[in-house]
N, C-alpha and C positions, 0 to 999 in steps of 0.2 A: 956558694954563689947562686945556685938554683933556688935554694931555700930563701935567700934574700930577695930574689926577684918575685917569688911567689908571695912573700910577705908584703912587698910593696904593692903588688896588684890587689891583694886583699885589703890593704889599708885604703887604697884609692877607691875600691868598690864600696867599702864601708862608708867612706866619706861622701860618696855620691848618693848612697841610699839615705844617709842622714840629711844631706842637703835637700833631697827631694821631699823627705818627710817634713822638714822644717818649712820649706816653701809651701807645701800643701796646707800646713797648719797656719801659715802666716797670710796667705793670699786666698781670698774667697770671692767668687763671682756670684753676685746676687741678682736674680731676675727681677723684672718689673713688678711682679705680683708677690714678691717675697721680701722679707725684712730679717735682719739679724739683730737679736737682742744680745748685747755683749756684756759679759760679767768679767771684771778685772779684779783678780784676787778676791772673788766672792761678792764684790760690789758692782751693782748694775750701773753702767756708764751710758746707757741709752741704746737706741736702735741705729743700725747702719744699713745703707743700701738705698736704692739699687745701684748696680755697677760693681766695680772692683773695691773690695774692702780689705784693708791690711790689719792684721792682728799680731799681737806679740805672742809668739809660741810659748807654751807652758805657763803663760800668765793670763791670757785672755781665753775665756770659754764662750762660745757662741751658741745661741738657741735659734733654730730656724722657725719662722712664723709665716704661714700662708695667709695672704690677704684676700684670696678669692672667696666668693660666696659658697657655702657648703650647706648640706642638709643633715639632719639627725632624725632617724626613724624611731618613733616611740611605739613599741608593740602594744597589743590590745590591753587596755586597762579597764577593770570593772569599776563602775561608778554608780552611785545611788542618786537618783533625781530627787527633786523637791517633793514629789508625790510618792516617794519610796518605791520606785521602779528600778531594778538593776539593769544596767545597759553596759555593753562593751564598746569601747572607743579606741581607735588607733589613729595617729596623725603624724604629720611631718613638721619639723621645725627648720626653717631656712635662716642661716645666720652668717655673719661675716665679722672679721676682726677689724675694729676701727682704731684700736690703740694696742700696738704690738707689745709694748712694755707691760701694760696692765694685764694683758692676756697671759703673760708668763709669770709675772710676779704675784698677781692677786689670786690666781686660781691654779690648783695643781693639775687637775684633769677636767677640762671644760666639758667634754662629752658626758662623762659620768655625772658631773654636777648639774648639767642642763637636763639630763634625763630625770634626775631626782626631783628637781624643782618643777619640771614640767608635769610629772604625774600628780604631785600634790596640788599644783595650781589647777590642773584639769578637774580633780575631784572637788575642789572648792567652787569652781565655776559651775559645774554640772549640778552640784548640790543646791544651787539657788534657782534652778530652772526646772519647770515641770516637763514631763516626757514629751508632750505634743510640741512644745517650743524647742526642745532639743532636736527633734526630728525636722522641724520646719525652719529653724533659724541657725543654720550652720555658719553663715557669714558673720552673724553677730557673735557667736561663740569664738570663731577664729579671731575676730578683732579683739575681744576681751582677753583671750589667751595671749595674743601678741603683746598687748599693752602691759599685762602683768609680768610676763617673762622679761620684757625689755627693761622694766623697772629693776629687776633683780640683776640681769646680766650687764647692765650699764656699768656697774662698778668693776666688772671684769674686763672692760675694754672691748666688749662684744655687743654687736647690734643685731637684734632679732628682726629680720626683714619681713617674715611672713610665717603664718601658722595655717596649715591646711589639714582639716579632718578628712581622712580617707574613707572611713567606714564606721557606721553606728549600728550595732546589732542589739535590738531590743529582745526581751524574753520571748520564748516560743509562743506562749499563749497570746501575747500582744501582737506578734507577727500574724497569727491566725486571725485575730480580730481585725487587724488592718486589712488583711486579704479579703475578709468578708465585707468590710466596709467599702473597699475599693470596688468589689464586684457589684454591690448594691448601688453604688454611685454610678457605675457604668451602665447598669440596667436602667436606672432612672434617666440618665442622659439619653439612652436609646429610645425610651418611651416618649420622652419630651420631643426628641427630634422627629420621631415618627408622627406624633400628633401635630407638630408644626408643619410637617410635610403634607399631611392630609388637609390641614386647614388651608395652607397655601394653594393646594390643588383645587379644593372646593371653591375658594375665592376666585381662582383663575377661570374655572369652568363657569361659575356664575357670571363673571365679568364677560366671558365670551358669549354666553347666552344673551346677556343684556345687549351687547353690541350687535349680535345677530338680529335680535328682535327690533332694535332701532333701525338697522339697515333694511329689514323687511318692511317695516312700517313706512320708512322713507321711500322705498321702491313702490309700495302700494299707493302712497300719496302721489308720487310722480306719475304713476300709470293712470290714476283717476283723473288727475289734472289734464293729462294728455288726451284721455278719452273725452272729457268734457270739452276740451278745446276743439277736438275733432268733430264732436257732435254740434258744437256751436258753429263751426265753420260750415258744416253740412247744411244746417238750418239757414244760415245766411245765404248760402249758394242757392238753396231751394227757393227762399223768399225772393232773391234777386231774379231768378228765372220766372217765378210765378207772376211777378209784376208785369212781365212782357207778354203774357198769354191773354188773348181776347176771349169773348164769350163763346164764339163758335168753337174754338179749340176746346174750351172747357166742356161744351155740350158733347162734342165728339168723345172726349175722355169719359164723360159720364156714361155714354152709350156703350163704350167698350167695357166699362166696369159692370153695367147691367148684363151685358153678354157673358162676361166671365162669371157673374153671380148665378145666372141661369144655368150655366153648365156645371155648377158645383152641386154636390149632394146635400147641401145644407137646407134646412127647413125654416130657419129663421134668418131674417135679413135686417140689418140696421142701415137705414137710409138717411143721409144728411138732409138738412133743411133745404139746402140749395137744390136738391133733386126735385122738390115740389115746384120750385120756380121754373125748373127746366121743363116740367110737364104741362105747365099752364098753356103754352101756345097749342099744344096738341089737344088738350081738353077743350079749349075754346073753339078750335076747328071742328072738333067732334060735335059740340053743341049746335053750331051753325048748320052742320050737315043734317042733324036730326030735325031741326026746325024746318 
């Protein structure tokens, strides 16, 4: 009796295990970024998903495919440029699956196949470009590599979205020559900038001196005009006052002048013509007294 109960429990447990295994093989939950490529008895019947996908256990076989964009790292590759200079280049390939069925049916191992075609394509592209252009035209090389790789991977249901060169290592002697060239170029720029600074400073100083001279000349001119105007006003004032002076006042002024001249230590005197007219009355009186 006990052995029969144990046998029944074992049978039920085995049935439950088999049921869970069959359900897990028959029901698949596919995410939005995934697809299932289903093979029924070895024949591809297409892709399934996203959502719940029902499969026939032991008949259908599913291959998971990720539709998200991914990258493939290509290690350093030695290439020969058009001018026979060896360089080492490493880059990244960004790709995504656009046809899940072709990505499974048309290529066995996409990463390995992509790496092989990438290295050969890189050598072909670099071989057509001289060293200076390789160092200066990375964007052009990236674009050419992307187009050439995309032409090959299109039949695999894969789209190459971008190619990015990470590092280009020229030979050591070329690096040293580039360093010397860069140093010489920086020295040249420094000398040119210093010369431009001195020229600008000289021009600024000369411009300041010119403005200063102009301002000084303008000030002197204004001062001369003001002095002339003041002298003219003084003469006008003297002339206006002199017109109101009579002969007696002038005579007294002349006498005061003679008095001042007599008190001075000078031995030479300059007398105006009007002074003789002033002395005529005195001379005439003297002559009459003498007669």
